[in-house]
MARFI-14693 format. One record per residue (C-alpha): residue number from 1; x, y, z. Coordinates in pm, whole numbers. Example, Ala and Ser with C-alpha at 12.3 -4.5 7.8 and 13.67 -1.06 7.14 Angstrom:
REM residues 2
SITE  nr     px     py     pz
SITE   1   1230   -450    780
SITE   2   1367   -106    714
This chain:
REM residues 266
SITE  nr     px     py     pz
SITE   1  10637  10601   9277
SITE   2  10613  10711   8846
SITE   3  10672  10618   8504
SITE   4  10916  10609   8332
SITE   5  11005  10967   8033
SITE   6  10969  10930   7754
SITE   7  10637  10646   7835
SITE   8  10629  10361   7557
SITE   9  10360  10113   7604
SITE  10  10277   9743   7429
SITE  11   9907   9784   7332
SITE  12   9738   9421   7275
SITE  13   9388   9311   7188
SITE  14   9235   9032   7421
SITE  15   8922   9050   7176
SITE  16   8792   9288   6946
SITE  17   8619   9517   7229
SITE  18   8884   9445   7509
SITE  19   9264   9603   7466
SITE  20   9558   9602   7711
SITE  21   9773   9902   7785
SITE  22  10116   9752   7959
SITE  23  10407  10035   8044
SITE  24  10671   9996   8290
SITE  25  10656  10140   8687
SITE  26  10792  10157   8985
SITE  27  10757  10240   9324
SITE  28  10998  10506   9421
SITE  29  11168  10478   9070
SITE  30  11337  10183   9216
SITE  31  11113   9848   9200
SITE  32  10985   9736   8891
SITE  33  10634   9654   8907
SITE  34  10489   9747   8565
SITE  35  10157   9892   8545
SITE  36   9870   9768   8322
SITE  37   9572   9910   8216
SITE  38   9271   9762   8097
SITE  39   9020   9943   7803
SITE  40   8670   9811   7696
SITE  41   8442   9939   7417
SITE  42   8072   9869   7435
SITE  43   7770  10016   7359
SITE  44   7950  10288   7173
SITE  45   8114  10386   7499
SITE  46   8456  10311   7629
SITE  47   8520  10221   7999
SITE  48   8863  10273   8097
SITE  49   9010  10046   8381
SITE  50   9288  10141   8647
SITE  51   9354  10451   8352
SITE  52   9736  10594   8288
SITE  53   9781  10949   8339
SITE  54   9611  11091   8049
SITE  55   9940  11085   7784
SITE  56  10009  10983   7427
SITE  57   9996  10605   7499
SITE  58   9645  10703   7604
SITE  59   9579  10787   7303
SITE  60   9737  10580   7086
SITE  61   9510  10287   7292
SITE  62   9183  10484   7209
SITE  63   9265  10483   6845
SITE  64   9370  10088   6857
SITE  65   9045  10040   7012
SITE  66   8862  10290   6755
SITE  67   8667  10482   7006
SITE  68   8756  10808   7127
SITE  69   8453  10804   7372
SITE  70   8555  10758   7719
SITE  71   8242  10743   7916
SITE  72   8383  10563   8264
SITE  73   8698  10556   8440
SITE  74   8739  10318   8721
SITE  75   8921  10361   8984
SITE  76   9043   9992   9119
SITE  77   9186  10099   9491
SITE  78   9299  10354   9675
SITE  79   9651  10320   9524
SITE  80   9593  10358   9158
SITE  81   9456  10720   9148
SITE  82   9683  10895   8945
SITE  83   9487  10899   8577
SITE  84   9220  11056   8780
SITE  85   9294  11443   8767
SITE  86   9420  11429   8403
SITE  87   9119  11202   8253
SITE  88   8902  11403   8408
SITE  89   9022  11719   8293
SITE  90   9059  11530   7933
SITE  91   8697  11374   7925
SITE  92   8516  11598   8144
SITE  93   8181  11420   8085
SITE  94   8294  11103   8225
SITE  95   8192  10854   8520
SITE  96   8410  10800   8753
SITE  97   8331  10456   8961
SITE  98   8502  10419   9262
SITE  99   8543  10308   9652
SITE 100   8620  10499   9947
SITE 101   8668  10872   9970
SITE 102   8498  10991   9691
SITE 103   8572  11373   9711
SITE 104   8930  11257   9691
SITE 105   8840  11041   9373
SITE 106   8604  11322   9228
SITE 107   8375  10973   9220
SITE 108   7999  10985   9080
SITE 109   7958  10616   9215
SITE 110   8149  10460   9515
SITE 111   8147  10124   9688
SITE 112   8124  10123  10051
SITE 113   8210   9882  10316
SITE 114   7864   9937  10521
SITE 115   7635   9830  10167
SITE 116   7938   9686   9928
SITE 117   8191   9512  10136
SITE 118   8237   9124  10023
SITE 119   7963   9102   9822
SITE 120   7862   9039   9417
SITE 121   7798   9309   9319
SITE 122   7558   9275   9001
SITE 123   7310   9422   8824
SITE 124   7045   9518   9043
SITE 125   7286   9598   9292
SITE 126   7418   9883   9033
SITE 127   7085  10026   8952
SITE 128   7011  10055   9337
SITE 129   7345  10280   9279
SITE 130   7138  10499   9002
SITE 131   7365  10347   8748
SITE 132   7156  10363   8453
SITE 133   7411  10312   8173
SITE 134   7430   9953   7932
SITE 135   7784   9979   7899
SITE 136   7792   9879   8223
SITE 137   7482   9723   8318
SITE 138   7510   9490   8060
SITE 139   7853   9398   8098
SITE 140   8029   9405   8399
SITE 141   8003   9307   8741
SITE 142   8200   9371   9068
SITE 143   8357   9249   9358
SITE 144   8468   9460   9661
SITE 145   8742   9357   9875
SITE 146   8697   9588  10143
SITE 147   8945   9407  10436
SITE 148   9207   9456  10157
SITE 149   9447   9661  10260
SITE 150   9401   9845   9914
SITE 151   9025   9868   9902
SITE 152   8998   9644   9608
SITE 153   8757   9689   9345
SITE 154   8803   9313   9089
SITE 155   8602   9351   8770
SITE 156   8421   9073   8566
SITE 157   8355   9148   8237
SITE 158   8093   8865   8131
SITE 159   8090   8946   7733
SITE 160   8519   8812   7750
SITE 161   8501   8604   8044
SITE 162   8770   8856   8123
SITE 163   8878   8923   8533
SITE 164   9046   9257   8580
SITE 165   9278   9305   8953
SITE 166   9497   9574   9036
SITE 167   9679   9434   9357
SITE 168   9491   9138   9435
SITE 169   9709   8929   9280
SITE 170  10067   8929   9086
SITE 171  10189   8739   8823
SITE 172  10568   8841   8787
SITE 173  10747   8570   8553
SITE 174  11127   8659   8458
SITE 175  11035   8813   8088
SITE 176  10761   9069   8191
SITE 177  10559   9216   7867
SITE 178  10559   9561   8116
SITE 179  10916   9511   8030
SITE 180  10988   9427   7688
SITE 181  11106   9530   7315
SITE 182  10742   9696   7287
SITE 183  10801   9944   7614
SITE 184  11150  10010   7506
SITE 185  11402   9751   7673
SITE 186  11596   9515   7548
SITE 187  11510   9123   7477
SITE 188  11527   8940   7769
SITE 189  11529   9210   8011
SITE 190  11519   9090   8363
SITE 191  11298   9350   8568
SITE 192  11405   9170   8919
SITE 193  11768   9289   8975
SITE 194  11887   9538   9257
SITE 195  11588   9677   9491
SITE 196  11321   9465   9263
SITE 197  11448   9116   9353
SITE 198  11119   9061   9552
SITE 199  10921   9084   9302
SITE 200  11019   8739   9133
SITE 201  10850   8596   9426
SITE 202  10505   8760   9370
SITE 203  10330   8506   9116
SITE 204  10080   8253   9234
SITE 205  10272   7954   9272
SITE 206  10496   8120   9486
SITE 207  10537   8059   9880
SITE 208  10721   8354   9931
SITE 209  10454   8558   9693
SITE 210  10168   8409   9807
SITE 211  10242   8461  10159
SITE 212  10320   8827  10106
SITE 213   9971   8878   9909
SITE 214   9732   8700  10129
SITE 215   9909   8921  10437
SITE 216   9726   9229  10275
SITE 217   9414   9100  10338
SITE 218   9222   9207  10737
SITE 219   9048   8968  10811
SITE 220   9078   8617  10618
SITE 221   8742   8568  10732
SITE 222   8564   8851  10600
SITE 223   8778   8844  10289
SITE 224   8694   8496  10248
SITE 225   8358   8579  10193
SITE 226   8450   8849   9865
SITE 227   8714   8630   9797
SITE 228   8489   8305   9712
SITE 229   8223   8561   9526
SITE 230   8526   8632   9271
SITE 231   8627   8236   9247
SITE 232   8228   8214   9170
SITE 233   8287   8380   8812
SITE 234   8321   8173   8475
SITE 235   8659   8373   8444
SITE 236   8910   8241   8161
SITE 237   9113   8526   8171
SITE 238   9304   8728   8466
SITE 239   9436   9076   8345
SITE 240   9667   9178   8643
SITE 241   9781   9525   8673
SITE 242  10112   9392   8800
SITE 243  10280   9113   8573
SITE 244  10167   8878   8307
SITE 245   9804   8840   8204
SITE 246   9731   8483   8316
SITE 247   9517   8342   8012
SITE 248   9606   7966   8053
SITE 249   9414   7803   8382
SITE 250   9322   8106   8539
SITE 251   9092   7993   8783
SITE 252   9372   7768   8892
SITE 253   9601   8058   8981
SITE 254   9363   8178   9208
SITE 255   9291   7933   9354
SITE 256   9634   7827   9438
SITE 257   9688   8177   9619
SITE 258   9375   8203   9797
SITE 259   9305   7856   9886
SITE 260   9457   7847  10253
SITE 261   9210   8156  10307
SITE 262   8875   7994  10093
SITE 263   8940   7603  10160
SITE 264   8904   7480   9829
SITE 265   9052   7194   9678
SITE 266   9326   7239   9377
């Protein structure tokens, strides 16, 4: 798995306090899926969601958000861990929030299946974990989808009504921000040729893609509990790590993907 070198990014502000950084990324250097880091600038601190290994691209993102005081790194699942080592070295005082193996992720705070699986993780729960930082407490809630094969953390920014997720939902459209002129690719570049051909189906209105994504749930009944908690949030935008940001009918897209599990009306 890897990023190209040199790495070129598309930075975009969704709000004054939320910026996405989109880059190319491939599995086994063959399958194009793209990558996206999201950074939040609240209460004087910067929270990095699904970080990119520290490099000039991360430095650019912090310059664009206007704050280099990185206080938190949130690791969204067991696969998105490549940034942990370099970010901790660059920002030794940052706190890491992750799932599962705390030692592997150098995590200060960990969501566990026994205590946090498939439930809403709101301010009282975060305080019980020992988190006191208003950057987290005032702005974020989480759901830990521990029955997903990748052990997914889903983040909800209450202030911006933005939902961030890693491998729960993909939105791989024919033209991707992650493979655009802003990231060094020609206008109209088609990212799904060759080994990447299956990627074209990974979007929330594809029967084939939705089957593939739902197969990542180990226990449909238990997963439904956590997915319903996600759906209960009042989000207007979904920022996936792979594919384009969904800014119109975001909740409809989520419902369409998981309607067989949730049994909801579309």
